[in-house]
N, C-alpha and C positions, 0 to 999 in steps of 0.2 A: 773312467773308461774301458769298456771291454777288450782284451786282448783281440788282435787279428788270427785269422789262420795261418800266417806265417810265423807272428810272432810263439803261437803253441806250439808250431810242430819244432822252431828252433830248439827253446826247450827240450821238448819229447827228443830230440837226435843228442842232446848234450847230454841229459841222464843216462841214456842207452851207452852212450859212449863210456860213464861213469868219468865224465872230465869234470872237475869240481875248480878247474880254476877260474871259472867265469860266474862261480857261486853267489855274489855280491848281485849279478845284473840277475840270475834265474829269482832270486828270493824279490824284488825289486818287481819283477812280469808277474811272479803269482798272486804278490800282495792287490798289483793291479785287478787280478782277474777275479780273486776274493771280493776284496771289493765291489766290483760291479756286481759279482753273485748276491751279495746280501742285501744289497739294496733293489734289486729285480725280485727277492722274494721277500722282500717287506712289501712290493707292490700290491704283491698276489697273495698273501694271508692277511694283509691289513693290519700289521702289527707295526711297532713302532722300535727301534732299535739304535745304537747309537757304534761308529765302527772309527777307528782308529789306527794310523802305521806309526809306530814307533821305533826307529834301528830297524826297520825292516820287516819289523815283526807284526802281525794283526794283534790286535784286541778289541774284543767284543763285547761290549756291557749285556746283560740279560735280556732277552725279549719281555717286552710287558706282554702278558697272557690276555688274551682274547677277552675271557672272564672280567678279568680286572678292567680291560676297556672298556666292556658294553656296562661294568656299574656307574663309571665315572658319564658315561653317555647317560644314561638313565638319571644321575642326580643331577648332570648340567640340564636336560629335559626339565626336570621338576624343577628346578632352579628359575626357569624362565617361564614356567607356566602359574608357577606363583605370582609373578612379578605383575601377570598380566590382572588388570584390573577391571574385573565384571560389573558394566553399568547397575548401580541401585535404583531399583523400583521406586518411583516417584511417592509422594504423597496422593496424587491424582491417580494414578495407575493403582494404587491399594484399595482406595474408598471404591472404583470404578470395578475392581475384580470382586471387592467384596459386598458389593449391592445386587452383581451378577448371578454372585453364589448365593445370597438369601432370595434373590427372585428363582432361581432353579430350582431351589430346595421348595420354596411355595407351588413351584407350578409341578413337582414331584404328588406332593399331597395333593392337588387339588384332579389331577390323574386318577388316584386311588379313590377321592372321595366319588368322583364321577360314574366310576365302575362300578362300583358298589350302589350307587343311587339307580344305575340303570341296568342293574341287574347283571350285570356282566363278568363281576368273580362275587366269591361266598364272604362275607364277615369274618370276622377272625373269631380264634375260639375263646371260650371264657377262660379268663386268667384267674379266677377265683371259684371257689364253692357257692359262694354267695351271686358270683354273678351266673355261674352255672344254672342255681336256680331259680335267679330271676327271669333267666333267658326261655326257661322250658314254662313256667308260669306265665309268659308273656305270649307263649306261643311263636319265637321267632328262632324253628327249627324246622327241619325236613325230614322226615324218615326215608331213605329209598326203598323201595320195595325188595332189591336184589341183596340187602343189607340189614334190612332192620330185625331179622330174626338169626341175624349169625351172634353165636355164641363166643368167648373169650373175656379176659379179663379186661382189656381196652374197649367196651362196648360204646362208650363215648365217639371215638375213631370212626361208628359207624353213622354217628349222624352229620348230616350238613347244617353248619349255622347259618343262619340267613332267614331273612323275615321271606314267610313264602305268599304274602301279598306285592311282593316286589318281582315283577317279569321281566325277563330278558327283554332290552328295546335297543338292538342296534344302532339303528336310524335315528333313537332320540340319542345317543350316546354319541354318535359320529358327528352331530350338527353341532353338541356342545365343546365336542375338541375344538371342530374347526373355529367355532365365536372364540373359544381361549387362546387358540392359537394366534390369530390374528392380534387381539389385544398385550398380550406379551410382545408380540414384535414391537408393539408402541411404547411396552414399557422397556425394552432394551433400549429402543433411541432414544428415551429419556434419559436415562442412565449415560449412554455418551456422549451425544450430543448437550446435554444440559447441564448444570451445576449440581455439585453432588445434594442439595434440598432438594430440589425439585424431583431428581432420582430416586432419594428418598422416599419422598410423598410417594410415585409411583408405585413403587415395591410396597407400599401401607397399606394402598388403594387395591393393588391386585392381590392381598393378602387376604382379604377382608370379602372379594367381590365373590358372587355365585355363580355358576353358570347352570344354574336346571332350576 
């Protein structure tokens, strides 16, 4: 309990008179004040401490450092988090995720295929010397007027690799994509709402289907 103002005043007056006849009472009053102040400090700084009074003398155990306390709190939090069990994915969920992933991969390939078919993008560059010669012999390239006479070590960078017979057809491409998008919705519905065998059959049918 905190000393009252009157108690503090009495201690101050006694010490000022250098009157030590009441020393025992003064020590007891001071111990009471010190105990209160240590507890108050504990609440402010958030540290733990232990105080004991023996034979009218205050003994304090070492304060626990904030760093140590933080580490302990972190360890406790980690232990609690580790104890939380995350629900495992069921076999059915894994199969659905696999089929949806396979359908998405097929859809991506078909979009690229449609882009090339309708002249929206160029072909890939030849990967080998033999393929390079074959493309040139078949005339599956375009020389642009602005770059066909450009000199340099990388002359093949100035060649557009695509079949010149294929013209850009945005309308045809948009219609094909619309048809494919409608089809893929049904594939997704089959994967999610039907059993795995029907879902797999729907994905395989989509992989084989042509939209041009």
